[in-house]
N, C-alpha and C positions, 0 to 999 in steps of 0.2 A: 861797971859790969857790962860785958857785951850781951847783945840780944842773941839768944840761941837760934841757930839756923839762919840768921840774917847776916851777921858780920863775917861769917866764914864762906860766903858765896862768892864765886869768881865772877867778875864783871869786866867786860871789855871797856877800855877807856873811850870816852866820847871825844872825838877830834874836831867836832863842829857839826853844824847842821847843813843839810843839803836841801835846798829849796827848789820849787818848781817855777818860781817867778820872782818878781821884785815889786816893791811898793813905789808908786808913782805919785809925786806931789804935783797936783794940778795948779797950785798957786791960787792967788786971790782969796785966801782964807778958807778954801775948801779942804776937806779932809783927804788925806792920802788914800789911795785905793790900790788893790793888787792888780798886777798885769802879768799874764803868762809870758814866758820866754821860750824860744825853741831849744833851749839848752838848760841844764841844771845850773843853779846859782850856788857856788861854794865860797864861803867867806874865809875859811882857814887856809893859810898859806901852804901848810904841809900837804893838804889835800889837793890844792891847785898844782903843786909841783908834780904830783903823781898823775892826775887826770887832765891837767891843762886848765886854761881860764874859762872855757866854755864847753864843758863836756856834754855830749849827747848820749853817751852810753857809760854805764858804771858797772863794774864787776863787784858783786856783793856776795856775801856768804852768811848763812844763818847758823846760829850756834847748835841747832838740832834739826832733825828732819820732821819733828812733831810741831805743827803750827800752834797747837794749844799751849806749848811751852813759852812762846815768845810773842804771840799775837792774840792772846786771849782778851776778851772784853770785860 
């Protein structure tokens, strides 16, 4: 039995994650740590085909003009 008002909601498919940096392995048994990059890091090949390997700008769209609908805490 479907969950009322949950299973019939439209959702955009996730094509991957866009990151602000990458993990660096210092070696010597030390833990990896994050390092910022001057570009976005995209892992999905389909996203890279559109924006390139090292995009610095991304065109985004929100599903609504109301921030409470998609960015609520």
